[in-house]
C-alpha positions as CSV (number, residue, x, y, z in Angstrom):
1,M,-209.6,-18.3,193.5
2,V,-206.4,-15.8,192.5
3,L,-207.1,-12.0,193.4
4,F,-204.6,-9.7,191.7
5,F,-203.8,-6.3,192.7
6,E,-203.7,-3.8,190.2
7,D,-200.2,-3.3,190.0
8,D,-199.9,-7.1,190.1
9,K,-201.9,-7.9,187.1
10,P,-199.2,-9.9,184.1
11,K,-198.7,-7.1,181.2
12,E,-199.4,-7.2,178.3
13,R,-196.9,-8.1,175.7
14,T,-196.1,-6.2,172.9
15,K,-196.2,-7.0,169.5
16,W,-192.2,-6.9,169.2
17,Q,-192.0,-9.1,172.3
18,K,-195.0,-11.8,171.0
19,R,-192.9,-12.0,167.6
20,R,-189.5,-12.6,169.3
21,R,-191.0,-15.2,171.4
22,L,-192.7,-17.0,168.1
23,F,-189.3,-16.9,166.5
24,I,-187.5,-18.5,169.4
25,K,-189.9,-21.5,169.6
26,I,-189.9,-22.0,165.6
27,V,-185.9,-21.9,166.2
28,L,-186.3,-24.3,169.2
29,W,-188.3,-26.4,167.1
30,I,-186.1,-26.5,164.2
31,A,-183.1,-27.8,165.8
32,V,-185.3,-30.6,167.5
33,L,-186.0,-31.4,164.0
34,M,-182.8,-31.3,162.9
35,G,-181.5,-32.8,165.6
36,V,-183.5,-35.9,165.6
37,S,-182.8,-36.0,161.8
38,L,-179.2,-36.0,161.9
39,I,-179.0,-38.5,164.8
40,V,-181.4,-41.0,162.0
41,L,-179.3,-40.1,159.7
42,G,-176.5,-41.0,161.6
43,N,-177.9,-44.4,162.2
44,I,-179.0,-44.8,158.7
45,G,-176.4,-46.8,157.0
46,G,-174.6,-50.4,156.6
47,N,-174.8,-52.2,153.9
48,S,-178.9,-53.4,154.3
49,K,-180.4,-54.9,150.8
50,L,-183.0,-52.2,151.2
51,L,-180.0,-49.6,151.1
52,K,-178.6,-51.6,148.0
53,D,-181.8,-52.1,145.6
54,G,-182.3,-48.3,146.1
55,F,-179.2,-47.4,145.2
56,E,-179.5,-49.8,142.3
57,S,-182.4,-47.9,141.3
58,F,-180.8,-44.6,141.9
59,L,-177.7,-45.9,139.4
60,T,-180.1,-47.4,136.7
61,Q,-182.5,-44.4,136.5
62,S,-179.1,-42.0,136.5
63,S,-177.3,-43.8,133.6
64,G,-180.8,-45.6,131.8
65,Y,-179.1,-49.1,132.2
66,E,-179.9,-51.6,134.9
67,A,-177.3,-51.6,137.5
68,E,-176.6,-54.7,139.6
69,I,-174.1,-54.2,142.1
70,G,-172.2,-57.4,143.6
71,S,-171.0,-55.9,146.7
72,F,-172.5,-53.6,149.0
73,N,-169.8,-53.2,151.6
74,E,-171.2,-49.6,152.9
75,M,-173.1,-46.6,152.6
76,Q,-173.4,-44.2,155.0
77,F,-174.9,-40.4,155.2
78,F,-174.3,-38.9,158.6
79,P,-171.9,-37.4,159.8
80,T,-169.8,-38.4,156.8
81,A,-171.0,-39.5,153.6
82,K,-169.7,-42.8,152.4
83,L,-169.6,-45.1,150.0
84,D,-168.2,-48.5,149.4
85,I,-169.5,-50.9,146.6
86,E,-167.5,-53.4,144.4
87,D,-168.7,-55.3,141.4
88,V,-171.2,-53.1,139.5
89,V,-172.4,-54.3,136.0
90,F,-174.8,-52.5,134.0
91,K,-176.8,-54.0,131.3
92,S,-178.9,-53.2,128.6
93,V,-182.6,-53.1,129.3
94,D,-183.7,-56.6,128.3
95,G,-180.7,-57.7,130.4
96,K,-178.6,-59.5,127.0
97,T,-176.0,-56.8,127.1
98,V,-173.5,-56.1,129.1
99,T,-173.0,-51.8,128.4
100,G,-170.5,-51.2,131.6
101,T,-168.4,-52.3,134.3
102,V,-166.7,-50.9,137.8
103,D,-164.6,-53.1,139.7
104,S,-164.6,-50.7,143.2
105,V,-165.4,-47.2,144.3
106,K,-164.6,-45.7,147.2
107,A,-165.5,-42.7,148.3
108,S,-166.2,-40.1,151.2
109,I,-167.6,-36.7,151.8
110,G,-168.7,-34.5,155.0
111,F,-172.2,-34.0,155.3
112,W,-171.7,-30.4,155.9
113,D,-169.6,-30.3,153.0
114,V,-172.5,-31.8,150.7
115,F,-174.8,-29.8,152.4
116,F,-173.4,-26.5,151.5
117,S,-172.0,-27.3,148.1
118,N,-167.9,-27.4,149.2
119,L,-166.2,-29.7,147.2
120,R,-163.8,-31.2,150.2
121,P,-163.8,-35.3,149.7
122,R,-162.2,-37.2,152.3
123,E,-161.4,-40.2,150.3
124,L,-161.8,-41.4,146.3
125,K,-160.8,-44.2,144.8
126,I,-162.5,-45.8,141.8
127,E,-161.1,-49.0,140.2
128,G,-161.6,-51.0,136.8
129,V,-164.0,-48.8,134.6
130,S,-165.4,-50.2,131.4
131,L,-167.8,-48.1,129.4
132,S,-169.0,-49.3,126.1
133,S,-169.6,-47.1,123.2
134,E,-173.2,-47.5,123.7
135,F,-173.0,-46.2,127.2
136,T,-171.4,-43.2,126.5
137,G,-173.0,-42.4,123.3
138,S,-169.4,-41.9,121.3
139,A,-166.5,-44.3,122.0
140,P,-165.7,-46.6,124.3
141,L,-163.9,-45.1,127.7
142,T,-161.9,-47.2,130.6
143,I,-160.5,-46.0,133.8
144,G,-157.6,-47.9,135.2
145,K,-157.6,-45.8,138.2
146,A,-158.7,-42.7,139.3
147,E,-157.7,-42.5,143.2
148,L,-157.1,-39.0,145.6
149,V,-153.7,-39.5,147.4
150,Q,-151.5,-38.0,150.3
151,N,-148.3,-36.4,149.2
152,E,-145.2,-36.9,151.4
153,D,-145.1,-33.2,152.6
154,Q,-148.8,-33.7,154.3
155,S,-149.9,-30.2,153.2
156,T,-150.5,-31.5,149.7
157,G,-152.5,-34.1,148.0
158,S,-152.8,-35.5,144.1
159,L,-155.9,-36.5,141.9
160,K,-154.6,-39.0,139.6
161,I,-156.4,-40.7,137.0
162,N,-155.8,-43.3,134.2
163,G,-157.7,-44.6,131.3
164,A,-158.2,-44.5,127.8
165,Y,-160.9,-43.0,125.8
166,N,-161.7,-44.1,122.0
167,T,-158.4,-46.6,122.5
168,H,-156.1,-43.1,123.1
169,S,-154.7,-42.9,126.5
170,F,-154.7,-40.4,128.9
171,N,-153.4,-39.2,132.3
172,L,-154.2,-36.6,134.7
173,R,-152.8,-35.2,137.1
174,A,-153.8,-32.5,139.7
175,D,-151.9,-31.2,143.0
176,I,-154.1,-30.1,145.4
177,E,-154.3,-28.8,148.8
178,S,-154.4,-31.5,151.9
179,A,-154.8,-31.9,155.4
180,P,-154.7,-34.9,157.5
181,L,-158.4,-35.5,159.2
182,T,-157.7,-38.3,161.1
183,S,-155.0,-41.7,161.7
184,N,-156.2,-43.0,158.2
185,K,-158.3,-39.9,156.7
186,N,-157.5,-36.6,154.8
187,L,-159.3,-33.7,153.8
188,F,-158.9,-32.5,149.8
189,W,-159.9,-29.2,148.4
190,I,-159.0,-27.2,145.8
191,G,-156.5,-24.3,146.3
192,D,-155.8,-20.8,145.2
193,Q,-153.8,-21.8,142.3
194,T,-153.4,-26.0,141.9
195,P,-151.2,-27.0,139.0
196,I,-153.2,-30.1,136.8
197,K,-151.6,-31.7,134.0
198,I,-153.6,-33.6,131.1
199,E,-152.2,-36.3,128.7
200,F,-154.4,-37.2,125.8
201,A,-153.0,-39.0,122.6
202,D,-150.0,-36.6,121.6
203,F,-152.2,-34.0,123.4
204,V,-150.3,-31.9,126.7
205,F,-152.4,-29.5,128.7
206,S,-150.9,-27.6,131.7
207,G,-152.7,-25.0,133.8
208,F,-154.4,-24.9,137.0
209,T,-157.4,-24.9,139.1
210,K,-158.7,-22.3,141.6
211,R,-161.9,-22.0,144.2
212,T,-164.4,-19.1,142.9
213,D,-166.9,-17.8,144.9
214,S,-169.6,-19.8,142.9
215,G,-167.1,-23.4,142.2
216,A,-164.4,-23.8,140.8
217,K,-162.3,-22.7,137.8
218,F,-160.1,-24.7,135.6
219,S,-157.8,-23.0,133.2
220,I,-155.5,-24.5,130.7
221,E,-152.3,-22.0,129.8
222,D,-149.8,-24.1,127.8
223,I,-151.3,-26.5,125.3
224,V,-148.6,-28.8,123.0
225,F,-149.7,-31.4,120.1
226,A,-147.1,-33.4,118.6
227,A,-144.6,-31.7,120.7
228,E,-145.7,-28.3,118.8
229,P,-146.9,-25.4,120.9
230,L,-150.3,-24.0,120.2
231,P,-150.8,-20.6,121.2
232,V,-154.5,-21.4,122.7
233,K,-155.4,-20.8,126.1
234,A,-158.8,-21.8,127.5
235,S,-161.0,-22.0,131.0
236,L,-163.8,-23.5,132.4
237,E,-165.4,-22.4,135.3
238,V,-168.2,-24.7,137.2
239,K,-170.8,-22.5,138.6
240,S,-171.3,-25.3,141.2
241,A,-169.4,-27.0,142.8
242,L,-171.3,-30.4,142.8
243,F,-173.1,-32.1,140.1
244,S,-173.5,-28.9,138.1
245,K,-174.1,-28.7,134.1
246,T,-173.7,-25.1,134.0
247,F,-170.2,-23.8,133.0
248,H,-168.6,-20.5,131.7
249,A,-165.9,-21.0,129.4
250,S,-163.2,-19.1,127.3
251,M,-160.7,-19.8,125.2
252,T,-158.1,-17.3,124.0
253,S,-156.1,-17.5,120.8
254,G,-153.6,-14.7,120.3
255,S,-155.6,-11.1,120.1
256,T,-159.0,-13.4,120.1
257,V,-161.4,-14.1,123.0
258,I,-164.3,-15.7,122.8
259,H,-166.5,-16.6,126.1
260,G,-169.7,-18.0,126.8
261,D,-171.9,-20.2,129.2
262,I,-172.7,-23.9,128.7
263,D,-175.7,-25.6,129.6
264,L,-175.7,-29.3,129.9
265,S,-178.8,-30.3,131.0
266,A,-181.6,-32.3,129.0
267,S,-181.4,-29.9,126.3
268,S,-177.6,-28.6,126.1
269,K,-176.6,-25.8,124.7
270,A,-174.1,-23.1,124.5
271,D,-173.9,-18.8,123.7
272,F,-170.8,-18.1,122.9
273,V,-169.5,-14.0,122.0
274,S,-166.8,-13.0,120.6
275,D,-166.2,-8.8,121.1
276,I,-163.4,-8.3,118.7
277,F,-162.1,-11.8,116.3
278,H,-159.1,-11.4,114.5
279,L,-159.5,-14.2,110.9
280,E,-155.9,-14.7,112.0
281,D,-156.5,-16.2,114.9
282,I,-158.5,-19.0,113.8
283,A,-155.6,-21.4,112.6
284,P,-154.9,-22.5,116.2
285,I,-158.2,-22.8,117.2
286,Q,-159.7,-25.0,114.2
287,K,-155.8,-27.3,114.8
288,L,-157.0,-27.6,118.2
289,V,-161.1,-28.3,117.5
290,S,-160.3,-30.7,114.7
291,S,-157.5,-32.4,116.0
292,I,-159.1,-32.9,119.7
293,G,-162.4,-33.9,117.6
294,L,-161.0,-36.8,115.8
295,L,-159.9,-38.3,119.3
296,L,-163.6,-38.1,120.3
297,A,-165.0,-39.0,117.5
298,H,-167.4,-42.0,117.3
299,K,-165.0,-43.9,114.9
300,T,-161.1,-44.1,115.1
301,P,-159.7,-42.2,112.7
302,S,-157.4,-45.2,111.3
303,V,-160.6,-46.4,110.3
304,N,-162.3,-43.1,108.2
305,S,-161.5,-39.9,109.9
306,D,-163.3,-38.0,106.9
307,L,-166.9,-39.8,107.9
308,I,-169.2,-37.0,108.5
309,D,-170.5,-38.3,112.4
310,F,-172.4,-36.5,114.8
311,T,-173.4,-39.0,116.5
312,G,-174.4,-38.8,119.9
313,I,-174.5,-34.8,119.8
314,D,-177.5,-33.2,120.8
315,M,-176.8,-29.1,120.8
316,Q,-177.6,-26.0,120.2
317,I,-174.5,-23.6,120.0
318,F,-174.9,-19.5,118.9
319,F,-171.9,-17.6,117.9
320,D,-172.1,-13.8,117.8
321,I,-168.9,-12.1,116.6
322,K,-169.4,-8.2,117.1
323,D,-166.2,-7.2,115.8
324,L,-164.7,-9.6,112.6
325,R,-161.1,-7.9,111.7
326,I,-158.6,-9.3,109.0
327,N,-155.6,-7.6,108.9
328,D,-156.7,-5.7,112.5
329,K,-159.1,-3.9,110.2
330,T,-163.0,-4.3,111.0
331,L,-164.8,-6.9,108.0
332,G,-168.1,-6.6,109.6
333,H,-170.0,-8.9,112.0
334,V,-171.9,-12.5,112.1
335,K,-174.4,-14.0,114.2
336,I,-174.5,-17.8,113.1
337,P,-176.9,-20.3,115.1
338,L,-176.0,-24.4,115.1
339,T,-178.3,-27.3,115.8
340,I,-176.5,-30.4,115.7
341,R,-178.9,-33.3,116.3
342,D,-180.0,-36.7,115.3
343,D,-176.4,-36.8,113.1
344,L,-177.8,-33.5,111.9
345,L,-176.0,-30.2,111.6
346,R,-178.2,-27.0,110.5
347,M,-176.7,-23.6,110.3
348,Q,-180.2,-21.7,109.9
349,N,-180.6,-17.9,109.3
350,A,-176.8,-16.9,109.7
351,T,-176.9,-13.0,109.7
352,G,-174.4,-10.1,109.6
353,Q,-172.7,-7.7,107.7
354,L,-169.1,-8.4,105.6
355,A,-167.8,-5.0,104.2
356,E,-170.7,-3.5,104.1
357,G,-172.6,-6.3,102.8
358,N,-175.6,-8.1,104.4
359,L,-175.1,-11.5,104.7
360,D,-177.9,-14.3,104.8
361,A,-176.7,-17.7,104.8
362,E,-177.9,-21.6,105.5
363,L,-176.3,-24.7,105.7
364,V,-177.9,-28.4,106.2
365,L,-175.6,-31.4,106.9
366,F,-176.6,-35.0,107.4
367,G,-174.2,-37.2,108.7
368,A,-173.5,-40.5,107.7
369,N,-176.3,-42.2,110.2
370,A,-179.1,-39.5,109.3
371,A,-181.2,-39.8,105.5
372,S,-182.0,-36.9,104.1
373,Q,-184.8,-35.9,102.1
374,S,-183.3,-37.7,99.2
375,G,-182.4,-40.8,101.1
376,T,-178.7,-39.9,101.5
377,P,-176.3,-38.2,103.6
378,S,-176.1,-35.0,102.0
379,L,-174.9,-31.4,102.2
380,T,-176.9,-27.9,101.3
381,L,-175.4,-24.6,101.1
382,D,-177.5,-21.3,100.4
383,V,-175.2,-17.9,100.8
384,F,-176.4,-14.6,99.7
385,L,-174.3,-11.4,100.0
386,K,-175.8,-8.3,99.1
387,E,-173.8,-5.0,98.2
388,L,-170.5,-6.2,99.5
389,N,-168.1,-3.7,99.1
390,Y,-165.3,-5.0,96.6
391,A,-163.4,-2.2,97.1
392,L,-163.4,-2.0,100.8
393,L,-163.0,-6.0,101.1
394,Q,-159.4,-5.7,98.9
395,D,-158.5,-2.6,100.7
396,I,-158.9,-4.5,104.4
397,L,-157.1,-8.0,102.4
398,Q,-154.3,-6.0,100.5
399,D,-153.9,-3.2,101.8
400,A,-155.3,-1.8,98.4
401,G,-156.6,1.8,99.1
402,P,-160.3,3.2,99.3
403,G,-162.8,2.8,97.1
404,D,-166.9,1.8,96.1
405,A,-167.9,-0.7,94.2
406,Y,-170.5,-3.0,95.3
407,V,-171.4,-6.4,94.2
408,D,-174.2,-8.7,95.0
409,T,-173.3,-12.8,95.6
410,I,-175.3,-16.1,95.3
411,I,-173.6,-19.0,96.4
412,R,-176.3,-22.5,95.8
413,I,-174.1,-25.7,95.9
414,K,-175.5,-29.4,97.2
415,G,-173.5,-32.5,97.7
416,D,-174.3,-35.8,98.6
417,G,-172.3,-38.7,100.4
418,E,-171.2,-40.3,103.6
419,T,-167.9,-38.5,104.2
420,Y,-166.2,-35.1,103.2
421,T,-164.4,-36.4,100.3
422,Q,-167.5,-37.5,98.7
423,I,-169.2,-34.5,99.4
424,T,-166.5,-32.3,97.8
425,E,-166.8,-35.1,94.5
426,S,-170.3,-34.7,94.1
427,L,-170.9,-30.8,94.8
428,N,-173.1,-28.8,91.9
429,G,-174.5,-25.7,91.5
430,K,-173.3,-22.3,91.2
431,V,-171.4,-19.4,92.3
432,S,-172.4,-16.1,90.7
433,L,-171.3,-12.6,91.2
434,I,-172.2,-9.5,89.6
435,A,-171.3,-5.6,90.1
436,G,-172.4,-2.6,88.6
437,K,-170.4,1.0,88.3
438,G,-167.9,1.9,91.0
439,K,-164.6,2.8,91.3
440,M,-161.6,1.3,93.1
441,P,-157.9,1.2,92.9
442,G,-156.0,-1.2,90.6
443,K,-154.7,-2.8,92.8
444,A,-157.8,-4.2,94.0
445,L,-158.1,-6.7,90.8
446,N,-155.3,-8.6,92.4
447,V,-157.9,-11.3,93.5
448,W,-155.7,-14.6,92.8
449,G,-152.6,-13.0,93.7
450,A,-150.7,-9.7,93.8
451,G,-149.0,-10.0,90.5
452,L,-152.0,-10.1,88.9
453,V,-152.7,-6.5,87.9
454,N,-148.7,-6.0,86.9
455,A,-149.0,-8.9,84.4
456,M,-152.0,-8.2,82.7
457,L,-151.2,-4.3,82.5
458,P,-147.7,-3.5,83.1
459,S,-148.3,0.2,82.0
460,L,-150.7,0.6,85.0
461,D,-150.1,2.1,88.2
462,P,-151.8,-0.4,90.9
463,K,-152.5,2.9,93.1
464,S,-154.3,4.4,90.4
465,E,-158.1,4.8,90.3
466,M,-160.3,2.7,88.1
467,D,-163.7,3.5,86.7
468,L,-165.8,0.1,87.0
469,H,-168.8,-0.5,84.8
470,C,-169.8,-4.0,85.4
471,V,-168.5,-7.1,86.8
472,I,-170.3,-10.8,85.8
473,A,-168.5,-13.9,87.4
474,N,-170.5,-16.9,87.0
475,F,-168.7,-20.5,88.0
476,D,-171.1,-23.6,87.3
477,V,-170.2,-26.3,89.7
478,V,-170.5,-29.8,88.6
479,D,-169.4,-32.7,90.2
480,G,-166.6,-30.6,92.4
481,I,-165.5,-28.7,89.5
482,A,-166.5,-25.4,88.7
483,T,-166.3,-23.8,85.3
484,A,-166.4,-19.8,85.0
485,N,-169.1,-19.2,82.6
486,P,-168.8,-16.3,82.1
487,L,-166.0,-14.0,83.8
488,F,-166.3,-10.6,82.6
489,L,-165.2,-7.4,83.7
490,D,-165.7,-4.1,82.2
491,T,-163.8,-0.7,82.9
492,K,-163.2,2.7,81.5
493,R,-159.8,1.3,80.5
494,V,-160.1,-1.9,79.9
495,T,-162.2,-4.9,78.8
496,V,-161.2,-8.5,80.8
497,V,-162.8,-12.0,80.4
498,G,-161.6,-15.2,81.2
499,K,-162.3,-18.9,81.2
500,G,-160.8,-21.5,83.3
501,T,-162.0,-24.1,86.3
502,V,-161.5,-24.0,90.2
503,N,-161.3,-28.1,91.3
504,F,-162.7,-27.8,94.9
505,I,-161.8,-31.8,94.8
506,K,-157.8,-31.0,94.7
507,N,-157.9,-27.7,95.7
508,K,-156.6,-26.4,92.0
509,I,-157.2,-23.3,90.3
510,K,-156.8,-23.1,86.2
511,I,-158.0,-19.5,84.6
512,Q,-156.8,-17.6,81.8
513,L,-157.8,-14.3,81.6
514,E,-157.4,-11.8,78.1
515,T,-157.6,-8.1,78.5
516,E,-158.3,-5.3,75.8
517,P,-156.8,-1.7,76.2
518,K,-159.7,1.1,75.7
519,E,-157.0,3.7,75.8
520,A,-153.8,4.4,73.8
521,A,-151.9,4.2,77.1
522,F,-152.7,0.2,77.5
523,L,-152.0,-1.2,74.0
524,D,-148.8,-2.7,75.7
525,V,-151.5,-5.0,77.4
526,T,-150.1,-9.0,77.8
527,P,-151.8,-11.3,75.3
528,A,-152.8,-13.7,78.1
529,V,-152.5,-14.4,81.9
530,N,-152.9,-17.8,83.1
531,I,-153.8,-18.1,87.1
532,S,-152.9,-22.0,88.3
533,G,-152.0,-24.2,91.0
534,A,-152.9,-24.8,94.8
535,L,-155.9,-22.7,95.6
536,S,-154.4,-21.2,98.6
537,K,-151.6,-19.6,96.9
538,P,-151.7,-19.7,92.8
539,E,-148.8,-18.9,90.6
540,I,-149.5,-16.4,87.7
541,S,-147.7,-16.5,84.7
542,I,-147.6,-14.7,80.9
543,S,-149.0,-17.1,77.8
544,K,-148.4,-15.3,74.6
545,L,-150.9,-18.2,73.5
546,S,-154.7,-17.3,73.5
547,A,-157.4,-19.4,74.3
548,L,-159.9,-17.4,74.0
549,S,-161.5,-15.7,70.7
550,K,-160.8,-12.3,69.8
551,I,-162.3,-9.7,72.6
552,G,-163.9,-7.2,70.3
553,G,-167.5,-8.6,70.1
554,L,-166.9,-11.1,72.6
555,A,-168.5,-9.7,75.5
556,V,-172.1,-10.9,74.4
557,G,-170.9,-14.3,73.1
558,L,-169.7,-15.0,76.7
559,I,-172.8,-13.7,78.5
560,N,-175.6,-16.1,77.8
561,P,-178.7,-14.2,79.0
562,A,-181.3,-17.2,79.2
563,F,-178.7,-18.4,81.5
564,L,-177.8,-15.2,83.8
565,A,-181.9,-14.4,84.1
566,V,-182.4,-16.4,87.1
567,S,-178.9,-14.9,88.3
568,L,-179.9,-11.4,87.8
569,T,-183.6,-12.0,89.1
570,D,-182.1,-13.3,92.3
571,L,-179.4,-10.8,92.8
572,G,-182.4,-8.5,92.2
573,V,-180.9,-6.4,89.5
574,G,-183.3,-4.6,87.1
575,D,-183.7,-3.5,83.7
576,D,-181.3,-0.5,84.3
577,H,-178.2,-2.5,86.0
578,P,-175.3,-1.7,83.9
579,C,-175.1,-5.0,83.1
580,R,-177.6,-5.1,81.2
581,E,-176.0,-3.7,78.2
582,F,-173.3,-6.8,77.9
583,I,-176.3,-8.6,77.9
584,D,-179.2,-7.3,75.4
585,A,-176.9,-5.8,73.3
586,P,-173.1,-5.8,72.0
587,A,-170.6,-3.6,74.3
588,T,-169.6,0.1,72.7
589,A,-166.5,1.3,73.6
590,E,-166.2,4.8,75.4
């Protein structure tokens, strides 16, 4: 029996003391458990069959192919994670087809570097990788050697990789930071400004890598293609240092910057934004993307580079161009959603504004290995552009001057074929444009070249304002050739009619325009003007021979009411539209 005097009784602990005591106990228990775990991890390893079977199972689940390891030399977890294996073979599920082989892999990294997601390997050497197109889902890949090596200065190292993709050789070298760790081991890591150079076929990419708070950033500062520099820069930021599937990408061409997030998880997606996109800057990007696309494509360019093939691509892409500019003038803004899956590219409900016109567009393109509803690969394109300010567009394109002339446009075309050439040769549909009353500078009529107005109307001041009454331009597209039916413009001063074709197969145009004046000041009009040659830069010439009948009374003959009924309905043109008088009754001069 123990007796306490009043002053000797244990004092009751405060809540804070109780919590501190509990916290210390928890920390001690965690430390004990972690210590035991690390001791266990340190003793787990070696080359046992159990570890070999477990790692083979991991490779099988990761790749989707049965993995077999010929020599399982070593696997360790703590204090250094190590792997040393040889003669790895990947086979199809039935075991009949070899889809990939790896001669040897040696890699090591500190346990705590893995735990805290620090990319600081101690050893990396991979040799003799050969993966079939079935394995990669696109084209064959081979890697002769991928290795981390210590440079002579002992303070830097290099990552060197050589191999081939789709028969195109590549070499990569990145000079990274390094320091000796033991007598025969080194520690490697990405520095603040690590130079990197990649040679792939005719491309040479030069740039640098650097560490970031979220992982690492890879920047390409110089791109050379076939000995010609491309004014394009790009960067890719890895949001987690190890095993990441999320990235932030950026590309700069001229004054245009495109940036966005990429997620390459099970359902791959990418969202790209450009605050200001200069259309003139797209040419280098197109050249870069199309050239790399051919190199990475499933087929080899020597076999058929024209083949439409999205095999192995499963991705959703969204483009948001907030300010689309031409000649540094705002044209509008667009949002373009793209889905590529099962050898099918779909652009559904692309929207925006172009020169004040409301855009609504859809595109469906079936690749060579996907069957469309008609049973063959095909293209379908539908574009609606309502109330586009044509005068504003011409002012943006060629500084024509201000005006208000609103145009409604419909494009509906289809084509079949496994190649872009076949689809172009089979294009069928229509391109229709209709406009009512408006005002615009005479220079705005220079649709196909700067000298068109001067050739048709030598006495017209290109800066003078024209009162527009009606424009109807319809092209019937049959087997890749668009035929004007009709091509008609009526203003207060002149009436212009035309006929001819646009050949999308050969990218050539052949149009003849004739003008009838309504004012005495324009009696010196040219009998006929020919527009011919390449679509990108046609030639304008004067012809004394007319291919058309006399313009007086010709308007009604050119404009077929039955044909236009569909176009007018689709474009929402009512009975009060100014062009109605040229459809239902002969034109009357002012």
